C-alpha positions in Angstrom: 0.7 167.0 138.1 1.8 168.3 134.8 -1.2 168.2 132.5 -1.2 166.8 129.1 -2.0 169.7 126.9 1.2 169.2 125.0 0.4 165.5 124.1 -0.4 164.9 120.3 -2.6 162.2 119.2 -3.0 161.4 115.6 -4.4 158.7 113.6 -2.4 157.4 110.6 -5.6 155.5 109.5 -7.7 158.5 108.8 -7.7 159.2 105.1 -8.1 162.9 104.5 -9.6 163.6 100.9 -7.7 165.9 98.6 -8.7 169.4 98.8 -10.2 169.3 95.2 -12.6 166.8 96.1 -14.3 169.1 98.7 -16.0 172.4 97.9 -13.4 175.2 98.9 -16.3 176.7 101.1 -16.7 173.6 103.3 -14.1 171.1 104.8 -14.9 167.9 106.7 -14.4 168.1 110.5 -11.5 165.8 111.3 -11.2 164.9 115.1 -7.9 163.0 115.8 -8.5 163.0 119.5 -8.8 165.0 122.8 -5.0 165.5 122.4 -4.8 166.7 118.8 -2.5 169.6 118.2 -5.6 171.6 117.5 -8.2 171.4 120.1 -11.8 170.3 119.6 -13.0 173.9 119.7 -10.7 174.6 116.7 -12.3 171.8 114.6 -15.9 173.0 115.7 -15.0 176.5 114.6 -14.1 175.3 111.2 -17.4 173.5 110.9 -19.2 176.4 111.9 -17.4 178.5 109.5 -18.0 176.3 106.6 -21.8 176.3 107.4 -21.7 180.0 107.7 -20.0 180.2 104.2 -22.8 178.0 102.7 -25.7 180.1 104.2 -24.2 183.3 103.3 -23.7 182.3 99.7 -27.5 181.6 99.4 -30.1 184.3 98.3 -31.4 186.6 101.1 -34.9 184.8 101.2 -33.4 181.4 101.9 -36.0 180.3 104.3 -38.7 180.1 101.3 -39.2 176.5 100.3 -38.1 176.8 96.7 -34.7 178.2 97.9 -34.2 175.2 100.4 -34.3 172.8 97.5 -31.5 174.3 95.5 -28.6 173.3 97.6 -27.3 171.4 100.6 -25.7 172.2 103.8 -22.3 170.9 102.6 -22.1 172.7 99.2 -21.7 176.3 98.3 -20.7 178.4 95.3 -16.9 178.9 95.2 -17.2 182.7 94.5 -19.3 183.2 97.5 -17.7 185.3 100.3 -18.8 185.3 103.8 -20.5 188.2 105.2 -19.6 188.6 108.9 -22.5 191.1 109.5 -25.0 188.4 108.8 -23.5 185.7 110.8 -25.4 186.4 114.2 -28.8 186.6 112.5 -28.3 183.5 110.5 -27.3 181.5 113.6 -30.8 182.0 114.9 -32.6 181.4 111.6 -34.0 177.9 111.2 -34.4 175.4 108.5 -36.9 172.7 108.6 -35.3 169.1 108.3 -37.5 166.2 107.4 -35.1 163.3 107.9 -31.8 162.8 110.0 -29.6 159.8 109.2 -26.3 158.5 110.4 -24.0 157.1 107.6 -20.4 156.3 106.9 -18.3 158.5 104.8 -19.3 156.6 101.6 -23.0 157.4 102.6 -23.8 153.7 103.5 -25.2 152.4 106.7 -22.5 151.7 109.5 -21.4 147.9 109.9 -22.0 148.1 113.6 -25.4 149.1 114.8 -24.2 150.0 118.3 -21.9 152.7 116.6 -24.9 154.1 114.7 -26.9 154.0 118.0 -24.1 155.7 119.8 -23.9 158.6 117.3 -27.8 159.0 117.0 -28.1 158.9 120.8 -25.5 161.8 120.9 -27.9 164.1 118.7 -30.0 166.4 120.9 -31.4 169.0 118.6 -31.3 167.4 115.2 -34.5 165.4 115.0 -36.8 164.6 112.1 -39.3 167.3 111.2 -37.6 169.8 113.3 -36.5 173.5 112.4 -32.7 173.9 113.3 -30.3 176.7 113.5 -26.6 176.6 112.5 -25.7 176.5 116.2 -27.8 173.6 116.9 -26.3 171.5 114.2 -22.7 172.6 115.3 -23.6 171.6 118.8 -24.8 168.1 117.7 -21.4 167.8 115.6 -19.8 168.4 118.9 -21.6 165.8 120.7 -20.8 163.0 118.3 -17.1 163.8 118.5 -17.3 164.0 122.1 -18.4 160.3 122.4 -14.9 159.5 121.6 -15.8 156.7 119.2 -15.3 158.5 115.8 -12.5 160.2 114.0 -14.6 162.0 111.3 -18.3 163.8 111.7 -19.4 165.9 108.6 -22.9 167.2 108.5 -24.4 167.1 104.8 -27.8 168.2 103.5 -29.6 166.7 100.7 -32.7 168.0 99.0 -35.5 165.4 98.6 -39.2 165.3 97.6 -40.1 165.2 101.2 -37.7 168.0 102.3 -34.2 168.4 103.3 -32.5 165.1 104.7 -29.6 165.9 107.1 -27.0 163.2 107.2 -24.2 162.9 109.5 -21.2 161.2 107.9 -19.0 159.6 110.4 -16.0 157.5 110.4 -15.4 155.2 113.5 -12.1 154.8 115.0 -10.1 151.6 114.5 -10.6 148.4 116.4 -7.9 148.1 119.2 -5.5 145.4 118.3 -2.3 146.1 120.3 0.0 148.5 122.2 3.4 149.9 121.8 4.7 151.8 124.9 8.1 153.4 124.7 10.2 155.2 127.3 8.3 153.6 130.5 11.4 152.4 132.5 9.7 152.5 135.8 6.0 152.0 135.0 5.0 148.3 135.7 3.7 146.6 132.7 0.8 145.3 134.8 -0.5 148.9 134.9 -0.9 148.9 131.1 -2.1 145.5 130.8 -4.9 146.1 133.3 -5.9 149.4 131.6 -6.1 147.9 127.9 -7.0 144.3 128.5 -10.7 144.7 128.4 -10.6 146.9 125.2 -9.0 144.5 123.0 -11.0 144.0 119.7 -13.2 146.9 120.6 -13.4 150.4 118.9 -10.9 152.6 120.4 -12.7 155.1 122.6 -10.7 158.4 122.9 -12.6 159.3 126.0 -11.4 156.0 127.7 -7.9 156.5 126.2 -8.0 160.1 127.8 -8.7 158.3 131.2 -6.0 155.7 131.0 -3.3 158.5 130.0 -4.6 160.4 133.1 -4.2 157.3 135.3 -0.8 156.7 134.0 0.1 160.4 134.9 -1.5 159.9 138.3 0.7 156.8 138.9 3.8 158.8 138.5 2.4 161.9 140.5 1.4 159.4 143.5 4.9 158.2 143.7 6.5 161.8 143.3 8.1 160.6 140.0 8.7 163.1 137.1 7.1 161.3 134.3 3.9 161.5 132.0 2.6 160.4 128.6 4.1 162.8 126.2 2.8 161.5 122.9 0.3 159.1 121.8 -1.0 157.9 118.2 -3.0 155.2 116.6 -1.1 153.3 114.0 -2.7 151.6 111.1 -4.0 148.2 112.1 -5.4 149.4 115.4 -1.9 149.6 117.3 -1.8 152.3 119.9 1.4 153.8 120.6 2.3 155.7 123.9 5.4 157.7 124.4 6.3 158.4 127.9 8.7 160.7 129.1 10.5 160.1 132.4 13.1 162.8 133.6 16.4 160.9 134.5 18.8 162.2 136.8 21.8 163.3 134.8 24.1 164.8 137.2 24.0 165.5 141.0 26.3 168.5 142.1 27.1 169.3 145.8 27.3 172.9 146.6 28.3 174.3 150.0 26.9 177.7 151.0 28.3 179.9 153.5 25.9 179.8 156.8 26.1 183.7 157.1 26.3 185.2 153.6 24.7 182.4 151.5 27.4 182.4 149.0 29.2 179.3 147.7 32.1 178.2 149.7 34.4 175.2 150.2 32.9 172.6 152.6 34.6 170.4 155.1 32.4 167.3 154.3 33.8 165.0 151.7 31.4 165.0 148.7 31.4 161.1 148.5 30.1 161.1 152.3 27.0 163.0 151.0 26.5 161.0 147.7 26.6 157.7 149.5 23.6 158.7 151.7 21.5 159.6 148.7 18.8 157.2 147.5 18.7 159.2 144.4 21.3 158.1 141.9 22.5 159.2 138.5 20.3 157.4 135.7 17.2 156.9 138.0 13.8 158.5 137.2 13.8 161.6 139.5 11.3 161.4 142.4 10.3 164.4 144.3 9.3 162.1 147.3 12.6 160.4 147.2 14.4 163.9 147.0 12.4 164.8 150.2 13.6 161.6 152.0 17.2 162.5 150.8 17.0 165.8 152.3 15.7 164.3 155.6 18.5 161.8 155.6 21.3 164.3 155.2 19.7 166.4 158.1 19.6 163.5 160.2 23.4 163.1 159.9 23.5 166.0 162.4 26.3 167.9 160.3 24.1 170.3 158.2 22.0 173.2 159.2 20.1 173.4 155.9 19.6 171.2 152.8 17.9 171.9 149.7 17.6 170.1 146.2 17.1 172.1 143.2 16.3 170.5 139.7 17.8 172.1 136.8 16.9 171.7 133.1 19.5 170.2 130.6 19.9 170.3 126.8 18.1 166.8 126.9 14.4 167.4 127.9 14.4 163.9 129.2 17.4 164.5 131.7 17.5 166.7 134.8 20.5 168.0 136.7 20.3 168.3 140.5 22.1 170.9 142.6 22.2 170.1 146.4 22.8 173.3 148.5 24.4 172.4 151.8 25.0 174.6 154.9 27.2 173.1 157.2 26.9 173.2 161.1 29.9 173.8 163.3 31.8 170.4 163.3 32.9 170.5 167.1 32.6 172.3 170.3 32.2 171.8 174.1 28.9 171.4 176.0 27.6 171.2 179.5 24.5 169.9 181.2 22.9 168.0 183.9 20.6 165.3 184.7 19.3 162.9 187.4 20.5 159.5 188.6 17.8 156.9 188.9 20.1 154.7 191.0 20.1 157.2 194.1 17.1 157.3 196.3 18.0 159.4 199.2 19.0 163.0 199.9 17.4 166.2 198.4 20.2 166.8 195.9 22.1 163.5 195.6 20.5 162.3 192.5 21.7 165.4 190.4 24.4 165.0 187.9 26.6 167.5 186.0 28.0 166.8 182.8 30.8 168.3 180.5 31.5 167.1 177.0 33.4 167.8 173.8 32.3 166.4 170.6 33.3 166.5 167.0 30.5 165.4 164.8 32.3 165.4 161.3 35.7 164.0 161.8 37.9 163.9 158.7 35.0 165.3 156.8 33.4 161.8 156.9 30.4 162.2 159.2 32.4 160.2 161.8 31.6 161.1 165.5 33.9 161.5 168.6 32.7 162.2 171.9 34.5 162.8 175.3 32.3 163.3 178.2 32.5 163.5 182.0 29.3 163.0 184.1 29.8 163.9 188.0 27.5 163.7 190.9 28.0 163.3 194.6 28.4 159.6 194.1 28.0 158.9 190.4 30.9 159.5 188.0 31.2 158.3 184.4 34.1 159.3 181.9 33.3 158.0 178.5 35.3 158.1 175.2 33.1 157.1 172.1 34.0 156.8 168.5 31.5 156.2 165.8 31.7 155.5 162.1 28.1 155.5 160.8 28.9 154.0 157.6 32.1 151.9 157.0 33.7 152.6 153.9 30.3 152.9 152.1 29.4 149.1 152.2 26.2 148.2 150.6 25.0 146.9 154.1 25.2 150.4 155.7 27.3 149.0 158.5 28.4 151.1 161.4 31.1 150.8 164.0 31.2 152.1 167.4 34.4 151.9 169.7 34.0 152.7 173.3 36.0 153.1 176.4 34.5 153.9 179.8 35.3 154.2 183.4 32.2 154.5 185.7 31.1 154.5 189.2 27.4 154.0 190.0 25.4 153.5 193.3 25.2 149.9 194.2 21.7 150.6 195.9 19.7 149.0 193.1 20.6 145.6 194.3 22.3 146.0 197.6 20.3 148.7 199.3 21.4 152.0 200.4 22.3 151.5 204.2 25.8 149.9 204.4 26.6 150.6 208.2 29.9 149.2 208.0 31.2 150.4 204.7 28.9 153.6 204.2 27.6 154.3 200.6 28.5 151.3 198.3 29.2 151.9 194.8 30.0 149.7 191.7 33.0 150.6 189.6 33.5 149.4 186.1 36.1 149.7 183.6 34.6 149.0 180.1 36.1 148.7 176.5 34.4 147.3 173.5 33.6 147.4 169.8 30.3 147.1 168.1 29.0 146.9 164.6 25.4 147.5 163.7 23.3 147.5 160.4 19.6 147.3 159.2 19.1 143.8 157.8 15.5 144.0 156.9 12.9 146.8 156.6 12.1 148.1 160.3 14.8 145.7 161.7 18.4 146.3 162.7 21.0 144.3 164.4 24.1 144.8 166.8 27.0 142.6 167.4 29.8 143.4 169.6 32.7 142.3 171.9 33.1 144.0 175.4 35.6 143.7 177.9 34.6 144.6 181.5 36.3 144.7 185.0 33.8 145.5 187.9 33.9 145.5 191.5 32.3 147.1 194.7 33.8 149.9 196.5 33.1 151.7 199.7 32.6 155.6 200.0 36.3 155.9 200.6 36.9 154.2 197.3 38.4 151.1 198.8 37.6 147.6 197.2 35.2 145.5 199.2 34.0 141.9 198.6 31.2 141.5 201.1 28.3 143.6 202.1 26.8 144.5 205.6 25.3 141.0 205.9 28.6 139.3 205.0 27.2 138.3 201.4 29.5 138.3 198.5 29.7 141.3 196.2 31.6 139.5 193.4 31.0 136.0 191.8 34.8 135.3 191.8 35.5 136.2 195.4 38.2 138.6 194.2 38.0 142.4 194.5 36.9 142.5 190.9 35.0 140.2 188.4 36.5 140.1 184.8 34.5 139.1 181.8 34.7 139.3 178.0 31.2 139.5 176.6 29.8 138.7 173.1 26.8 140.8 172.5 24.1 140.3 170.1 20.9 142.7 169.9 18.0 142.7 167.4 15.5 145.8 167.3 12.3 146.1 165.4 10.7 149.5 165.2 7.6 150.2 163.4 7.9 153.9 163.4 9.2 156.7 165.8 5.7 157.3 167.0 5.0 156.2 170.6 1.8 154.6 169.4 3.7 152.2 167.1 5.3 148.8 167.9 8.7 148.0 169.3 10.6 144.9 170.0 14.1 144.4 171.3 15.9 141.2 171.9 19.4 141.2 173.8 21.8 138.5 174.5 25.2 138.6 176.3 27.4 135.7 176.4 30.5 135.5 178.8 33.5 134.0 177.2 35.8 132.4 179.6 39.0 132.6 177.7 40.8 132.8 181.1 40.0 130.8 184.0 39.1 133.7 186.2 36.8 135.2 183.5 33.1 134.8 184.2 31.0 132.3 182.0 27.4 133.1 181.8 24.4 134.0 179.3 22.0 136.8 179.9 19.0 137.0 177.7 16.3 139.9 177.9 13.6 141.4 175.9 11.1 144.2 175.9 8.2 145.0 173.7 5.8 147.8 173.4 2.6 148.4 171.4 0.4 151.5 171.3 -3.2 152.2 170.3 -5.0 155.2 169.4 -8.3 155.4 171.4 -9.8 158.5 170.0 -8.2 161.6 171.6 -6.2 159.2 173.8 -3.5 156.8 173.5 -3.0 153.4 175.2 0.5 152.2 175.5 1.3 148.5 176.8 4.8 147.3 177.4 6.3 144.2 179.0 9.9 143.3 179.5 11.7 140.3 180.9 15.0 138.3 181.2 17.0 135.7 182.6 20.9 134.9 183.5 22.3 131.4 183.1 25.5 130.7 184.8 27.7 132.5 187.1 27.4 136.3 187.3 28.2 139.2 189.8 25.3 139.9 192.3 25.2 143.5 191.2 24.4 142.3 187.7 21.0 140.9 188.9 17.8 142.4 187.4 16.6 145.1 189.6 12.8 145.7 189.8 11.1 148.9 191.1 11.6 152.7 190.3 10.9 155.4 187.8 11.4 153.1 184.6 10.1 149.8 186.3 7.3 149.5 188.9 6.6 153.2 190.1 5.6 153.7 193.7 8.5 152.0 194.8 12.1 153.2 195.2 14.7 152.2 192.7 15.2 148.4 193.0 12.9 148.1 196.0 10.6 145.4 194.7 13.4 142.8 194.2 16.6 141.7 192.4 16.6 138.3 190.7 18.2 136.0 188.1 14.8 136.3 186.2 12.3 139.1 186.2 9.2 140.3 184.4 7.6 143.8 184.3 4.4 144.8 182.6 3.0 148.5 182.3 0.0 150.0 180.9 -0.6 153.8 180.3 -3.3 156.1 179.0 -2.2 159.4 178.1 -4.3 162.3 176.8 -3.7 165.9 175.6 -4.4 168.7 178.3 -3.2 171.9 177.0 -0.5 172.6 174.3 2.4 170.3 175.0 1.0 169.3 178.3 -0.2 165.7 178.8 -1.9 163.8 181.4 -1.3 160.1 182.2 -2.9 157.5 184.1 -0.7 154.3 184.7 -0.3 150.9 186.4 2.8 148.8 186.7 3.5 145.1 188.0 6.8 143.5 188.5 8.3 140.2 189.8 11.5 138.5 190.2 9.6 135.1 189.4 11.0 133.7 192.6 14.4 133.8 191.3 15.7 136.1 194.2 17.3 133.4 196.3 19.4 132.3 193.3 21.4 135.3 193.0 24.8 135.0 194.9 24.3 136.2 198.5 20.4 136.7 198.0 20.8 140.4 198.4 17.1 140.9 198.0 16.1 138.4 200.6 18.7 139.8 203.1 17.1 143.1 202.8 13.4 142.0 202.9 12.3 142.9 199.5 9.1 141.4 198.5 10.0 139.9 195.1 6.7 141.2 193.5 4.5 144.4 193.5 2.5 146.7 191.8 1.9 150.4 191.5 -0.5 152.9 190.0 -1.0 156.6 189.8 -1.3 159.6 187.7 1.3 162.1 186.1 1.8 164.8 183.6 4.3 165.1 180.7 5.6 168.4 179.0 7.6 168.1 175.6 11.2 169.5 175.7 14.2 169.4 173.6 15.6 166.7 175.9 12.5 164.7 175.4 9.3 164.5 177.6 9.9 165.8 181.2 7.8 163.3 183.4 6.4 164.1 186.8 4.4 161.1 188.3 2.8 160.4 191.5 2.5 156.7 192.3 1.0 154.4 194.8 2.0 151.0 195.5 0.5 147.7 197.1 2.2 148.6 200.4 0.2 151.8 200.9 3.3 153.8 200.3 3.2 156.8 197.8 6.1 158.5 196.0 6.9 161.2 193.4 8.9 160.1 190.4 10.6 162.5 188.0 12.1 161.5 184.8 13.4 162.8 181.4 12.6 160.9 178.1 10.2 157.9 177.7 10.3 154.8 179.7 12.6 152.0 178.6 
């Protein structure tokens, strides 16, 4: 934090006598505050020099009693000149003091006894009937000033019948009667009220004021704000005036740099696209923490390789210019990859999927995303076009829009088993198109609404439509080769943070809209929640999910239970498929070596007795139990794609199974 050496603190109520009223060889020690233009040591040096001038002006035999009665410590002959060669010796020579008093500048007793006691209590060396050196007197002057209660402290010696009387003439600070604070645009008034409330009507203590100023500066520092108390003074009448300097953002400049040379270049991204993402705005007090969050926000857009914010001074010391240096990533390109389908349970390589995609991450220079992807396996295939505008027209709700078109073919084994002797491998073909709008609506909460059209039906391994399975059970709800539906979607998501030990809750509702007689009418509600706990070096993760479907729906849309992301120890969908379901899971993970983690887990799932209510009862026809549990151990390794999971599980039927997955469980 910037310290307050440059802060000035002066008291307009301190009356400094004219120079002619004080002997030229000595000047009173004036202490404005710990923040005066001249430091405390400067004033103490002045006092020491004045005492030296007096002593060097005396006869060489000054310790003899007759000479001690000739003058006082505060007076000296004007024509005397200091002799630097004698200072060191005289600092150590002692003068016998018979009496020590605390008085005001007029030589009278102080009105408040507690102030006199505070000044007397600060004296360590100056005691009655003690022999004192110049250094000891100077140190006690220092101690009186450092109590923070006095604006003036002057040692004066008087000759008396009984010896030398040493009087410390002090002037207390004013009583605190009010506060004026200027320039504090973001500092809450309660901070000032709490700091000064108890001191009202009390003598201003400069030490306490120093603590208050440091606490104010600390408030700015803790919040990353550029601000501090730059000036302070005590006005007549006991009014404290604080002037706070806050560095306001004057201008924000966007500068693109070449990713190879680092030289300024022309960027592809619109400047307004960057500026709308920033929390920091022109006219705000500059916050370093807020600037750091802005850098992270720009990086999460996915279109920049590097982002830095550099503050620049301006002609106005209370303002700052910000220069944001940006290095853009290539905006588009092709990619290829692979994965594993969770819906394929047989064959050594049948679950492998290859993918090919083209993406443009900064369409029109507005951070809009366009993705075209193709995934292909021995059975699976998905072709998808996805367009996303992450912030529509910079509206103040940060609403995003996604338009999606998809044609997919996925295994039907999740619900209908994997041994269709009359039709071979059964797959579900879907053509889907829709639009979704999403936005955050509360801290940690976000919501999505959408409208989706879907046309889905079953096909055999030759691609021919089928309407009944091996057991002559229907594969569609309408009895046609395809079921059509228009779905209104509503989803709400709560996330505490990105850490897996945090809380998460997702509520999803889909409503079928029967605008045409053949379109399905149903309501599908599902929810899932997760809560993590730190248990020393280990983590406990508890999760639960469930759902229910009302109305008429396709059999392949039933909730499938069992598998890598459900009940481990079972094949995909082998526990059951129902109109309703509930799955619970508990995991304890612990670090092993570097990115390697060990896991102990247990899962339980049930269709809640709803299997027979699914059209055709596909689970009952295949002898699925409807409920089951699994447990086991596993290892995880962090990777750029997410955790790679290898798990070995046992189920309640005494079967055992390996599971491999990428990413966290749903």
